[in-house]
Backbone of each chain as ProteinMPNN parsed JSONL, in Angstrom:
{"seq_chain_A": "XXXXXXXXXXXXXXXXXXXXXXXXXXXXXXXXXXXXXXXXXXXXXXXXXXXXXXXXXXXXXXXXXXXXXXXXXXXXXXXXXXXXXXXXXXXXXXXXXXXXXXXXXXXXXXXXXXXXXXXXXXXXXXXXXXXXXXXXXXXX", "coords_chain_A": {"N_chain_A": [[0.886, -1.125, -0.025], [1.889, 1.37, -0.749], [2.211, 4.506, -1.587], [2.767, 5.997, -4.822], [6.013, 7.025, -5.626], [7.146, 10.189, -5.277], [8.905, 11.336, -7.263], [9.954, 10.039, -10.035], [12.935, 8.125, -10.129], [14.803, 7.377, -11.932], [14.691, 7.98, -15.453], [12.439, 5.917, -16.599], [12.334, 3.369, -19.431], [10.62, 1.472, -21.632], [11.011, -1.15, -23.556], [10.351, -3.267, -24.992], [7.543, -5.505, -25.686], [4.771, -5.369, -23.184], [3.356, -7.525, -21.216], [-0.415, -7.065, -20.328], [-2.262, -8.891, -18.648], [-4.957, -8.899, -18.526], [-5.762, -7.448, -20.424], [-7.046, -4.194, -21.149], [-9.612, -2.263, -19.828], [-12.241, -2.316, -22.217], [-10.561, -3.043, -24.173], [-10.156, -5.653, -23.908], [-8.894, -7.935, -25.33], [-6.455, -7.0, -26.322], [-3.459, -7.933, -25.351], [-0.906, -7.741, -25.392], [1.346, -4.853, -25.352], [3.082, -1.865, -26.344], [5.259, 0.652, -25.263], [6.047, 3.584, -26.541], [8.27, 6.328, -26.996], [6.552, 9.442, -27.587], [6.44, 11.675, -30.655], [6.95, 14.092, -30.023], [9.423, 16.017, -27.541], [8.04, 15.625, -25.26], [7.017, 14.811, -21.955], [5.103, 12.831, -23.141], [4.107, 9.822, -24.082], [3.567, 6.879, -26.116], [1.098, 4.467, -26.407], [0.735, 1.624, -27.816], [-1.184, -1.283, -29.065], [-0.472, -4.747, -29.736], [-1.742, -6.943, -30.418], [-5.012, -8.051, -30.603], [-6.379, -5.624, -31.283], [-6.168, -2.614, -33.327], [-4.869, -0.393, -31.731], [-3.874, 2.779, -30.532], [-2.82, 4.606, -27.964], [-2.244, 7.99, -26.371], [-0.068, 9.078, -23.857], [0.733, 10.04, -20.549], [3.059, 10.818, -17.746], [1.295, 10.863, -14.699], [2.222, 12.502, -12.658], [3.591, 14.172, -14.077], [1.811, 16.076, -14.449], [0.012, 16.453, -12.45], [1.912, 17.226, -9.657], [1.973, 16.42, -7.221], [0.59, 14.153, -7.148], [-0.647, 11.123, -6.091], [-1.314, 7.799, -5.81], [-2.901, 4.933, -4.467], [-1.211, 1.512, -4.787], [-3.105, -1.532, -4.389], [-2.365, -4.153, -2.335], [-3.308, -6.895, -3.624], [-3.249, -5.654, -6.25], [-0.377, -5.156, -6.401], [0.827, -7.654, -6.476], [-0.241, -8.595, -8.673], [1.064, -7.353, -10.705], [3.556, -8.36, -9.989], [5.013, -6.912, -8.079], [7.337, -5.669, -5.84], [7.592, -3.805, -2.892], [9.306, -1.728, -3.391], [9.815, -1.545, -5.948], [10.62, 0.494, -8.712], [8.215, 1.784, -11.004], [6.49, 2.248, -13.728], [4.265, 4.979, -14.494], [1.605, 5.866, -16.337], [-0.882, 7.99, -17.412], [-3.872, 8.187, -19.544], [-4.435, 10.129, -22.419], [-6.962, 11.894, -23.704], [-8.89, 12.93, -26.442], [-11.327, 15.186, -26.207], [-14.726, 15.687, -27.595], [-15.377, 18.357, -27.953], [-12.984, 19.272, -28.506], [-11.348, 19.866, -26.499], [-8.165, 18.518, -24.505], [-7.882, 16.053, -22.435], [-6.951, 14.341, -19.555], [-6.916, 10.751, -18.042], [-6.864, 10.699, -14.879], [-7.692, 9.274, -13.052], [-7.801, 6.345, -13.423], [-5.171, 4.98, -13.842], [-2.547, 3.864, -16.047], [-0.527, 1.056, -15.029], [2.732, -0.083, -15.247], [5.116, -2.615, -14.907], [8.553, -2.522, -14.944], [10.08, -5.04, -14.165], [9.121, -7.093, -14.45], [7.781, -7.001, -16.724], [5.26, -6.357, -17.029], [1.636, -5.109, -17.336], [-1.124, -3.162, -15.856], [-4.34, -1.582, -15.958], [-5.159, 0.254, -13.702], [-7.899, 0.342, -11.431], [-8.726, 2.085, -8.972], [-10.115, 1.824, -5.935], [-10.649, 4.209, -4.246], [-10.077, 6.422, -5.254], [-9.526, 9.662, -6.042], [-9.137, 11.317, -8.014], [-9.733, 12.97, -11.125], [-11.697, 12.022, -13.774], [-11.377, 12.688, -16.057], [-9.275, 14.896, -16.387], [-8.624, 18.492, -17.41], [-6.21, 19.186, -19.569], [-5.445, 20.917, -22.045], [-7.417, 23.368, -22.816], [-10.716, 23.656, -25.101], [-10.256, 24.419, -28.087]], "CA_chain_A": [[-0.09, 0.018, -0.057], [2.922, 2.425, -0.849], [2.108, 5.686, -2.523], [3.488, 6.475, -5.748], [7.109, 7.777, -5.377], [7.018, 11.619, -5.79], [9.46, 11.517, -8.55], [10.653, 8.653, -10.646], [14.816, 8.233, -9.943], [15.448, 7.367, -13.31], [13.584, 7.753, -16.531], [11.795, 4.48, -17.062], [11.846, 3.227, -20.393], [10.295, 0.017, -21.588], [11.132, -1.024, -25.335], [9.795, -4.471, -25.281], [6.248, -5.626, -25.327], [4.573, -5.243, -21.93], [2.087, -7.96, -21.239], [-1.449, -6.775, -19.764], [-3.013, -10.163, -18.617], [-6.504, -8.44, -18.666], [-6.038, -6.341, -21.491], [-7.355, -2.99, -20.443], [-11.338, -2.024, -20.327], [-12.54, -2.043, -23.662], [-9.422, -3.628, -25.194], [-9.345, -7.01, -23.142], [-8.258, -8.861, -26.139], [-5.119, -6.767, -26.221], [-2.663, -8.437, -24.256], [0.549, -7.386, -25.431], [1.487, -3.579, -25.869], [4.519, -1.463, -26.601], [5.203, 2.019, -24.941], [7.29, 4.232, -27.257], [8.25, 8.078, -26.643], [5.926, 10.233, -28.658], [7.219, 11.979, -31.589], [8.063, 15.341, -29.588], [10.333, 15.699, -26.661], [7.388, 16.028, -24.194], [6.873, 13.355, -21.212], [4.309, 12.2, -24.016], [4.544, 8.396, -24.663], [2.565, 6.319, -26.974], [1.029, 2.889, -26.241], [0.38, 0.647, -29.009], [-1.382, -2.568, -28.955], [0.352, -5.642, -30.699], [-2.682, -7.594, -30.895], [-6.623, -7.709, -30.288], [-7.085, -4.596, -32.19], [-5.513, -1.604, -33.765], [-5.022, 0.902, -30.91], [-2.879, 3.281, -30.161], [-2.854, 6.095, -26.975], [-1.281, 8.895, -25.914], [-0.226, 8.801, -22.366], [1.457, 11.051, -20.035], [3.051, 10.153, -16.437], [0.293, 11.496, -14.114], [2.94, 13.266, -11.902], [4.155, 15.312, -14.77], [0.46, 16.437, -14.803], [-0.204, 17.044, -10.859], [3.222, 17.226, -8.941], [1.614, 15.905, -5.896], [-0.36, 12.931, -7.69], [-0.722, 9.726, -5.355], [-2.127, 6.811, -6.025], [-1.851, 3.871, -3.932], [-1.923, 0.168, -5.088], [-3.654, -2.493, -3.319], [-1.688, -5.413, -2.127], [-3.282, -7.392, -4.761], [-2.458, -4.874, -7.613], [1.213, -5.463, -6.749], [0.993, -9.023, -6.643], [-0.414, -9.042, -10.341], [2.243, -6.787, -11.43], [4.764, -8.871, -9.432], [5.964, -5.879, -7.984], [8.015, -5.51, -4.411], [7.264, -2.554, -2.15], [10.055, -0.499, -3.733], [10.188, -1.704, -7.266], [10.009, 1.522, -9.6], [6.749, 1.322, -11.71], [6.254, 3.291, -14.759], [2.886, 5.221, -14.518], [0.959, 6.502, -17.597], [-2.659, 8.471, -17.589], [-4.017, 8.017, -20.693], [-4.781, 11.449, -22.925], [-8.208, 11.891, -24.402], [-9.281, 14.385, -27.053], [-12.803, 15.453, -26.476], [-15.691, 15.963, -28.627], [-14.967, 19.832, -28.114], [-11.329, 19.757, -28.834], [-10.14, 19.861, -25.263], [-7.582, 17.471, -24.36], [-8.239, 15.578, -20.894], [-6.247, 12.986, -18.981], [-7.546, 9.844, -16.987], [-6.071, 10.254, -13.932], [-8.352, 8.293, -11.794], [-7.662, 5.121, -13.448], [-3.84, 5.01, -14.602], [-1.747, 2.367, -16.231], [0.833, 0.812, -13.937], [3.486, -1.132, -15.767], [6.586, -3.161, -13.703], [9.529, -2.948, -16.117], [11.2, -5.796, -13.944], [8.208, -8.255, -14.845], [7.172, -6.422, -18.188], [3.664, -6.862, -16.796], [0.91, -4.012, -16.989], [-2.545, -3.195, -15.871], [-4.827, -0.362, -15.41], [-5.518, 0.116, -11.97], [-8.966, 1.089, -10.984], [-8.75, 2.139, -7.295], [-11.476, 2.309, -5.151], [-10.735, 5.364, -3.41], [-9.068, 7.35, -6.078], [-10.027, 10.944, -5.992], [-8.47, 12.209, -9.121], [-10.776, 13.186, -12.098], [-11.443, 10.643, -14.835], [-11.123, 13.715, -17.41], [-8.286, 16.398, -15.741], [-8.299, 18.755, -18.331], [-4.821, 19.578, -20.243], [-5.665, 21.778, -22.774], [-9.059, 23.861, -23.127], [-11.368, 23.285, -26.336], [-9.927, 25.433, -29.185]], "C_chain_A": [[0.839, 1.369, -0.055], [2.192, 3.412, -1.781], [2.996, 5.804, -3.642], [5.1, 7.141, -5.397], [6.922, 9.125, -6.021], [7.63, 12.208, -7.084], [10.239, 10.199, -8.696], [12.268, 9.099, -10.458], [15.216, 8.351, -10.942], [14.377, 7.3, -13.939], [13.459, 6.072, -16.722], [11.632, 4.29, -18.529], [11.715, 1.904, -20.651], [10.256, -0.186, -23.414], [10.488, -2.407, -25.931], [8.194, -4.528, -24.891], [5.886, -5.817, -23.912], [3.589, -6.159, -21.91], [0.671, -7.597, -20.307], [-2.136, -8.198, -19.656], [-4.457, -9.87, -18.873], [-6.734, -7.657, -19.898], [-6.245, -5.256, -20.818], [-8.973, -2.925, -20.789], [-11.502, -1.357, -21.515], [-11.699, -2.489, -24.77], [-9.233, -4.848, -24.524], [-8.98, -7.928, -24.032], [-6.898, -8.513, -26.247], [-4.376, -7.048, -25.159], [-1.137, -7.877, -24.122], [0.717, -5.583, -25.944], [2.804, -2.875, -25.977], [4.655, 0.063, -26.322], [6.495, 2.422, -25.841], [6.866, 5.733, -26.744], [7.534, 8.614, -28.087], [6.736, 10.77, -29.391], [8.043, 13.299, -31.196], [8.8, 14.723, -28.343], [9.415, 15.993, -25.211], [7.735, 14.655, -23.34], [5.641, 12.59, -22.056], [4.833, 10.641, -24.306], [3.224, 7.803, -25.455], [2.442, 4.808, -26.596], [0.483, 2.406, -27.199], [0.007, -0.657, -28.577], [-0.975, -3.56, -30.013], [-0.674, -6.794, -31.083], [-4.13, -7.586, -30.245], [-7.107, -6.67, -31.387], [-6.283, -3.688, -32.476], [-5.488, -0.518, -32.831], [-3.915, 1.426, -30.61], [-3.273, 4.655, -29.049], [-1.937, 6.576, -26.851], [-1.034, 8.769, -24.412], [0.689, 9.499, -21.467], [1.798, 10.303, -18.307], [2.19, 11.33, -15.443], [1.077, 12.708, -13.028], [3.797, 14.429, -12.661], [2.818, 16.172, -15.342], [0.088, 17.011, -13.5], [1.248, 16.702, -10.495], [2.952, 16.281, -7.933], [0.805, 14.495, -5.839], [0.116, 11.751, -6.799], [-1.666, 9.196, -5.698], [-1.744, 5.273, -5.466], [-2.421, 2.711, -4.811], [-2.212, -0.647, -4.039], [-2.76, -3.586, -3.248], [-1.797, -6.319, -3.241], [-2.884, -6.742, -6.207], [-0.699, -5.236, -7.621], [1.56, -6.675, -6.96], [0.726, -9.417, -8.367], [0.624, -8.339, -10.927], [3.774, -7.365, -10.72], [5.928, -8.046, -8.806], [6.094, -5.804, -6.433], [7.466, -3.989, -4.142], [7.986, -1.129, -2.782], [10.416, -0.65, -5.279], [9.584, -0.236, -8.048], [9.374, 1.187, -10.768], [6.744, 2.647, -12.387], [4.418, 3.594, -14.563], [2.428, 5.895, -15.798], [-0.617, 6.663, -17.214], [-2.666, 8.646, -19.31], [-4.892, 9.373, -21.164], [-6.017, 10.818, -23.85], [-8.533, 13.124, -25.353], [-10.796, 14.255, -27.123], [-13.658, 15.653, -27.575], [-15.394, 17.78, -28.969], [-14.099, 20.378, -28.445], [-10.782, 20.06, -27.809], [-9.465, 18.488, -25.29], [-7.543, 17.288, -22.676], [-7.212, 14.259, -20.903], [-7.156, 12.171, -17.83], [-6.607, 9.935, -15.921], [-6.665, 9.538, -12.615], [-7.737, 6.81, -12.168], [-6.071, 4.998, -14.322], [-3.242, 3.774, -14.87], [-0.517, 2.285, -15.417], [1.606, -0.086, -14.755], [4.974, -1.311, -14.932], [7.479, -3.593, -14.778], [10.261, -4.129, -15.649], [10.486, -6.929, -14.737], [7.526, -8.257, -16.459], [5.616, -7.045, -18.146], [2.855, -5.574, -16.436], [-0.191, -4.078, -16.599], [-2.998, -2.029, -15.673], [-5.622, -0.584, -14.495], [-6.873, 1.046, -12.085], [-8.934, 1.428, -9.476], [-10.13, 2.402, -7.176], [-11.648, 3.373, -4.567], [-9.915, 6.39, -4.122], [-10.095, 8.455, -6.085], [-9.951, 11.91, -7.041], [-9.899, 11.941, -10.328], [-10.504, 12.108, -13.162], [-11.168, 11.441, -16.19], [-10.264, 14.921, -16.717], [-8.414, 17.219, -17.238], [-6.814, 19.48, -18.458], [-4.73, 20.953, -20.599], [-7.272, 22.182, -23.082], [-9.599, 23.421, -24.541], [-10.548, 24.52, -26.759], [-11.003, 26.603, -29.057]], "O_chain_A": [[0.498, 2.343, 0.616], [1.584, 2.955, -2.749], [4.182, 5.688, -3.33], [4.951, 8.054, -4.585], [6.572, 9.204, -7.199], [7.201, 13.131, -7.776], [10.884, 9.534, -7.885], [12.691, 10.242, -10.632], [15.985, 9.278, -11.2], [13.319, 6.831, -13.522], [14.359, 5.263, -16.948], [10.78, 5.022, -19.033], [12.463, 1.095, -20.101], [9.638, 0.474, -24.249], [10.189, -2.572, -27.113], [7.666, -3.818, -24.034], [6.713, -6.482, -23.287], [2.656, -5.799, -22.628], [0.88, -8.08, -19.194], [-2.586, -8.637, -20.714], [-5.11, -10.719, -19.48], [-7.847, -7.294, -20.276], [-5.634, -5.195, -19.751], [-9.484, -3.422, -21.792], [-11.105, -0.24, -21.845], [-11.958, -2.388, -25.969], [-8.062, -5.226, -24.502], [-8.661, -8.984, -23.485], [-6.064, -9.418, -26.282], [-4.568, -6.49, -24.078], [-0.446, -7.66, -23.126], [0.117, -5.213, -26.954], [3.739, -3.569, -25.576], [4.148, 0.793, -27.174], [7.584, 1.85, -25.89], [5.808, 6.195, -26.317], [7.827, 8.329, -29.248], [7.913, 10.569, -29.094], [9.147, 13.655, -31.609], [8.88, 13.53, -28.053], [9.944, 16.491, -24.218], [8.422, 13.713, -23.734], [5.21, 11.604, -21.458], [5.964, 10.432, -24.744], [2.085, 8.259, -25.359], [3.404, 4.048, -26.486], [-0.575, 2.975, -27.469], [0.737, -1.234, -27.771], [-1.131, -3.222, -31.186], [-0.407, -7.53, -32.033], [-4.212, -6.953, -29.193], [-8.024, -6.859, -32.186], [-5.292, -3.815, -31.757], [-6.189, 0.433, -33.175], [-2.929, 0.719, -30.402], [-3.983, 5.584, -29.433], [-0.831, 6.078, -27.058], [-1.962, 8.295, -23.757], [1.807, 9.418, -21.977], [1.046, 9.498, -17.756], [2.468, 12.528, -15.494], [0.45, 13.71, -12.683], [4.463, 15.318, -12.13], [2.79, 16.783, -16.41], [-0.171, 18.215, -13.525], [1.753, 15.79, -11.15], [3.718, 15.328, -7.791], [0.468, 13.886, -4.824], [1.312, 11.461, -6.83], [-2.755, 9.724, -5.923], [-0.771, 4.59, -5.783], [-3.51, 2.69, -5.385], [-1.693, -0.544, -2.928], [-2.36, -3.966, -4.348], [-0.791, -6.64, -3.872], [-2.286, -7.346, -7.098], [0.006, -5.498, -8.596], [2.578, -6.898, -7.615], [1.312, -10.248, -9.061], [1.131, -8.949, -11.868], [4.87, -6.846, -10.931], [7.146, -8.216, -8.858], [5.07, -5.869, -5.754], [7.028, -3.209, -4.988], [7.569, 0.029, -2.754], [11.258, 0.092, -5.785], [8.4, 0.099, -8.011], [9.876, 0.37, -11.54], [6.915, 3.765, -11.901], [3.543, 2.731, -14.508], [3.302, 6.641, -16.24], [-1.379, 5.774, -16.834], [-1.793, 9.074, -20.065], [-5.868, 9.729, -20.504], [-6.081, 9.752, -24.463], [-8.399, 14.266, -24.915], [-11.417, 13.479, -27.849], [-13.072, 15.808, -28.646], [-15.244, 18.264, -30.091], [-14.022, 21.578, -28.707], [-9.665, 20.567, -27.912], [-9.93, 17.509, -25.873], [-7.249, 18.163, -21.861], [-6.839, 13.504, -21.801], [-7.879, 12.695, -16.982], [-5.562, 9.289, -15.997], [-6.161, 9.348, -11.508], [-7.221, 6.145, -11.27], [-6.11, 4.934, -15.551], [-3.338, 2.78, -14.149], [0.297, 3.179, -15.183], [0.954, -1.098, -15.01], [5.704, -0.429, -14.481], [7.364, -4.638, -15.418], [11.126, -4.517, -16.435], [11.096, -7.619, -15.553], [6.991, -9.154, -17.11], [5.027, -7.842, -18.877], [3.187, -4.933, -15.438], [-0.68, -5.172, -16.878], [-2.2, -1.222, -15.194], [-6.559, -1.379, -14.414], [-6.949, 2.142, -12.642], [-9.328, 0.45, -8.841], [-10.976, 2.931, -7.897], [-12.807, 3.666, -4.271], [-9.137, 7.129, -3.519], [-11.307, 8.243, -6.125], [-10.492, 13.016, -7.063], [-10.741, 11.043, -10.343], [-9.457, 11.498, -13.378], [-10.798, 10.891, -17.228], [-10.883, 15.976, -16.579], [-8.292, 16.511, -18.237], [-6.356, 20.213, -17.582], [-4.239, 21.889, -19.966], [-8.13, 21.404, -23.5], [-8.795, 22.745, -25.183], [-10.223, 25.435, -26.003], [-10.968, 27.561, -29.829]]}, "seq_chain_B": "XXXXXXXXXXXXXXXXXXXXXXXXXXXXXXXXXXXXXXXXXXXXXXXXXXXXXXXXXXXXXXXXXXXXXXXXXXXX", "coords_chain_B": {"N_chain_B": [[-29.893, -15.917, -17.024], [-28.851, -16.463, -13.882], [-30.938, -16.776, -10.953], [-31.018, -16.152, -7.668], [-32.744, -16.365, -4.449], [-31.081, -14.849, -1.803], [-30.778, -14.925, 1.829], [-29.681, -12.359, 4.42], [-26.175, -12.882, 5.34], [-26.067, -15.162, 4.02], [-24.745, -16.876, 1.049], [-23.759, -17.115, -2.246], [-21.401, -19.413, -4.257], [-19.141, -18.717, -6.707], [-17.539, -20.753, -9.474], [-14.521, -22.219, -8.161], [-13.207, -20.193, -6.494], [-14.546, -17.753, -5.697], [-16.704, -16.052, -3.828], [-19.608, -14.517, -3.04], [-21.256, -12.487, -0.553], [-24.155, -11.605, 1.287], [-24.322, -8.972, 2.868], [-25.773, -6.863, 4.22], [-29.132, -5.915, 4.064], [-30.609, -2.999, 2.987], [-32.861, -0.258, 2.993], [-32.484, 1.017, 0.547], [-30.435, -0.472, -0.871], [-28.029, -3.076, -1.117], [-25.611, -4.732, 0.878], [-22.865, -6.272, -0.092], [-20.609, -8.463, 0.389], [-17.631, -9.928, -1.171], [-15.386, -12.295, -1.833], [-12.502, -13.385, -3.153], [-9.905, -14.813, -5.711], [-6.464, -13.631, -5.869], [-5.976, -12.93, -8.787], [-8.497, -12.368, -9.755], [-10.058, -9.806, -10.631], [-12.168, -7.392, -9.05], [-14.98, -4.915, -9.699], [-17.211, -2.321, -9.436], [-19.615, -2.088, -11.676], [-20.601, 0.357, -12.882], [-18.014, 1.902, -12.883], [-16.23, 0.241, -14.305], [-17.417, 0.577, -16.674], [-17.107, 3.098, -17.098], [-14.672, 3.761, -17.254], [-13.894, 1.747, -19.29], [-15.665, 3.319, -21.663], [-13.836, 5.678, -21.611], [-11.331, 4.733, -22.35], [-11.953, 3.768, -24.642], [-12.668, 5.922, -26.397], [-10.206, 7.358, -26.446], [-8.73, 6.319, -28.201], [-6.312, 6.967, -30.629], [-5.569, 8.165, -33.96], [-3.074, 7.639, -36.312], [-2.297, 9.985, -37.876], [-3.422, 11.617, -36.081], [-1.613, 11.727, -33.925], [0.906, 13.277, -33.835], [-0.359, 15.877, -33.982], [-1.597, 16.198, -31.369], [0.242, 15.534, -29.862], [1.74, 18.265, -30.533], [-0.16, 19.837, -29.68], [-0.319, 19.761, -26.839], [2.476, 20.171, -26.153], [3.051, 22.768, -26.746], [0.99, 24.183, -24.898], [2.585, 23.728, -22.543]], "CA_chain_B": [[-29.703, -15.182, -15.903], [-29.277, -17.337, -12.784], [-31.413, -16.17, -10.118], [-30.986, -16.835, -6.543], [-32.971, -15.809, -3.272], [-30.488, -15.256, -0.388], [-30.931, -13.891, 2.943], [-28.665, -11.896, 5.014], [-25.27, -13.781, 5.814], [-26.052, -16.45, 3.04], [-23.699, -16.743, 0.201], [-23.118, -18.188, -3.343], [-19.983, -19.671, -4.755], [-18.867, -18.755, -8.345], [-16.391, -21.454, -9.725], [-13.709, -22.457, -7.188], [-12.792, -19.226, -5.897], [-15.559, -16.408, -5.763], [-17.69, -16.151, -2.841], [-20.626, -13.583, -2.906], [-22.102, -12.908, 0.317], [-25.115, -10.96, 1.445], [-23.686, -8.622, 4.303], [-26.918, -6.513, 5.092], [-29.963, -5.476, 3.204], [-31.289, -2.086, 3.725], [-34.175, 0.124, 1.964], [-32.067, 1.579, -0.854], [-29.229, -0.959, -1.52], [-27.62, -4.42, -0.539], [-24.342, -4.66, 0.831], [-22.144, -7.404, -0.69], [-19.097, -9.233, 0.67], [-16.829, -10.908, -2.267], [-14.095, -13.102, -1.875], [-12.33, -13.712, -4.957], [-8.632, -15.067, -5.597], [-6.118, -12.083, -6.641], [-6.158, -12.763, -10.261], [-10.052, -11.767, -10.537], [-10.493, -8.192, -10.155], [-13.647, -6.949, -8.766], [-15.11, -3.741, -9.514], [-18.161, -2.082, -9.6], [-19.845, -2.137, -12.643], [-20.388, 1.524, -13.786], [-16.805, 2.045, -12.832], [-15.448, -0.362, -15.261], [-17.842, 1.176, -17.717], [-16.789, 4.647, -17.249], [-12.931, 3.633, -17.777], [-13.936, 1.471, -20.778], [-15.731, 4.382, -22.452], [-12.894, 6.512, -21.766], [-10.238, 4.275, -23.196], [-12.664, 3.674, -26.148], [-12.522, 7.691, -26.689], [-9.228, 7.722, -26.208], [-7.909, 6.109, -29.173], [-5.637, 7.959, -31.789], [-4.988, 7.599, -35.154], [-1.404, 7.981, -36.629], [-2.481, 11.309, -37.991], [-3.881, 12.621, -34.732], [-0.655, 11.534, -32.903], [1.435, 14.775, -34.049], [-1.262, 17.214, -33.519], [-2.103, 16.02, -30.027], [1.542, 16.178, -28.978], [1.96, 19.692, -30.584], [-1.04, 20.854, -28.883], [0.273, 19.592, -25.533], [4.14, 20.619, -25.94], [2.508, 24.503, -26.629], [0.117, 24.319, -23.52], [3.254, 23.897, -21.438]], "C_chain_B": [[-29.895, -16.149, -14.809], [-29.747, -16.344, -11.607], [-31.637, -16.868, -8.63], [-31.88, -15.669, -5.399], [-31.937, -15.916, -2.142], [-30.905, -14.322, 0.658], [-29.794, -13.572, 3.507], [-27.796, -12.856, 5.59], [-25.305, -15.131, 4.7], [-25.15, -15.732, 1.834], [-23.994, -17.418, -1.057], [-21.667, -18.323, -3.69], [-19.945, -19.362, -6.233], [-17.838, -19.685, -8.535], [-16.01, -21.673, -7.95], [-13.557, -21.465, -6.133], [-13.275, -17.952, -5.466], [-16.488, -16.776, -4.819], [-18.367, -14.629, -2.877], [-21.349, -13.457, -1.782], [-23.024, -11.531, 0.771], [-24.653, -10.411, 2.895], [-25.054, -8.152, 5.12], [-27.603, -6.019, 3.807], [-30.89, -4.32, 3.81], [-32.487, -1.603, 2.6], [-33.857, 0.525, 0.473], [-30.748, 0.518, -1.414], [-28.825, -2.414, -0.53], [-26.257, -4.115, -0.494], [-23.798, -5.842, 0.717], [-20.792, -7.667, -0.24], [-18.372, -9.804, -0.698], [-15.565, -11.218, -1.683], [-13.675, -13.684, -3.129], [-10.633, -13.817, -5.116], [-7.987, -13.552, -6.312], [-6.334, -11.845, -8.024], [-7.462, -12.413, -10.529], [-9.999, -10.594, -9.838], [-11.949, -8.078, -10.152], [-13.909, -5.745, -8.802], [-16.602, -3.394, -9.785], [-18.64, -1.752, -10.855], [-19.819, -0.9, -13.392], [-19.193, 1.737, -13.489], [-16.131, 1.354, -14.19], [-16.221, 0.195, -16.458], [-17.628, 2.72, -18.038], [-15.263, 4.823, -17.749], [-13.249, 3.044, -19.029], [-14.508, 2.553, -21.679], [-14.507, 5.341, -22.563], [-11.64, 6.172, -22.391], [-10.768, 4.118, -24.421], [-12.376, 5.246, -26.84], [-11.552, 8.274, -26.945], [-8.075, 7.601, -27.328], [-7.504, 7.069, -30.375], [-5.344, 7.529, -32.603], [-3.629, 8.259, -35.586], [-1.586, 9.523, -36.912], [-2.704, 12.805, -36.682], [-2.586, 12.665, -33.764], [0.054, 12.879, -32.905], [0.584, 16.108, -33.523], [-1.501, 17.222, -32.207], [-0.822, 16.615, -29.332], [1.985, 17.484, -29.052], [1.448, 20.451, -29.701], [-0.618, 20.943, -27.248], [1.729, 20.417, -25.225], [3.319, 22.626, -25.808], [1.745, 24.847, -25.296], [1.041, 24.288, -22.208], [3.838, 25.01, -20.977]], "O_chain_B": [[-30.996, -16.691, -14.712], [-29.124, -15.322, -11.32], [-32.285, -17.9, -8.453], [-31.741, -14.448, -5.457], [-31.873, -16.98, -1.526], [-31.303, -13.175, 0.457], [-28.814, -14.281, 3.279], [-28.312, -13.707, 6.315], [-24.433, -15.998, 4.754], [-24.907, -14.536, 1.675], [-24.586, -18.483, -0.888], [-20.842, -17.445, -3.436], [-20.837, -19.843, -6.933], [-16.976, -19.537, -7.668], [-16.689, -21.464, -6.944], [-13.743, -21.787, -4.959], [-12.536, -17.129, -4.926], [-17.098, -17.834, -4.976], [-17.641, -13.645, -2.744], [-22.262, -14.281, -1.731], [-22.519, -10.427, 0.566], [-24.593, -11.13, 3.893], [-25.46, -8.646, 6.172], [-27.014, -5.755, 2.758], [-31.674, -4.458, 4.749], [-32.922, -2.274, 1.664], [-34.603, 0.437, -0.502], [-30.149, 0.868, -2.43], [-29.31, -2.662, 0.574], [-25.658, -3.48, -1.361], [-24.254, -6.664, 1.511], [-19.884, -6.93, -0.623], [-19.317, -10.265, -1.338], [-14.826, -10.411, -1.119], [-14.35, -14.314, -3.943], [-10.014, -12.871, -4.63], [-8.583, -12.697, -6.966], [-6.787, -10.787, -8.462], [-7.646, -12.097, -11.705], [-9.909, -10.459, -8.618], [-12.747, -8.519, -10.979], [-13.23, -5.082, -8.017], [-17.239, -4.252, -10.396], [-17.916, -0.874, -11.326], [-19.168, -0.861, -14.436], [-18.927, 1.962, -14.67], [-15.553, 2.056, -15.02], [-15.483, 0.286, -17.44], [-17.952, 3.332, -19.056], [-14.793, 5.737, -18.426], [-12.934, 3.725, -20.004], [-13.757, 2.781, -22.628], [-14.229, 5.764, -23.685], [-10.914, 7.024, -22.904], [-10.02, 4.339, -25.373], [-11.782, 5.357, -27.912], [-11.526, 9.377, -27.491], [-7.043, 8.255, -27.479], [-8.301, 7.805, -30.956], [-4.777, 6.44, -32.509], [-3.247, 9.345, -35.149], [-1.005, 10.301, -36.156], [-2.419, 13.988, -36.494], [-2.505, 13.542, -32.904], [-0.201, 13.632, -31.965], [0.946, 17.054, -32.823], [-1.65, 18.348, -31.733], [-0.697, 17.603, -28.61], [2.524, 18.024, -28.086], [1.974, 21.359, -29.057], [-0.608, 21.978, -26.581], [1.959, 21.122, -24.243], [3.225, 23.361, -24.825], [2.031, 25.895, -24.716], [0.64, 24.639, -21.098], [4.436, 24.994, -19.902]]}, "name": "protein", "num_of_chains": 2, "seq": "XXXXXXXXXXXXXXXXXXXXXXXXXXXXXXXXXXXXXXXXXXXXXXXXXXXXXXXXXXXXXXXXXXXXXXXXXXXXXXXXXXXXXXXXXXXXXXXXXXXXXXXXXXXXXXXXXXXXXXXXXXXXXXXXXXXXXXXXXXXXXXXXXXXXXXXXXXXXXXXXXXXXXXXXXXXXXXXXXXXXXXXXXXXXXXXXXXXXXXXXXXXXXXXXXXXXXXXX"}
């Protein structure tokens, strides 16, 4: 039940396929994903499904959005990721384009990846108070 | 759909490891206790649906990637 560390000690990069044993909600058949740097030098990453469906997401470290972002992983979540209490984990919040043109980010249900086991999941915390659609860029 | 009548403290078993127990029956709701193995994730249906809808609306085409990245960079 540790909160996410305030600042990742080193930049975590994931270049091989990450296994999501349950897929993610809406993409349950996508079990293998790659995480790539997005085109620009922002903290933006691109998540791309290798199987199941042709899906790409943009995602960003939630701590790059809110400095004090804290989200607790349950013991069961940690076990599913094969993560010990001190293992560094890659946190990614999915970016959404709203129909009004705004860009929002899902801080409520972050993607968490354990680079050691190359396992990931979208965490749906039971007590997370962050918004599902936190506005990053207002409508144009 | 299977339908059961259960009283308070009674339970049903699903498969080997999942138990759903009625803890309390109130005027506006029923309080359930769930016991499930670690690999079985348990969520409120509406929460799962919200996240699923958000994920589905988040898919970006290759053409949108650069555009979104640029807008985010400018906003910083």
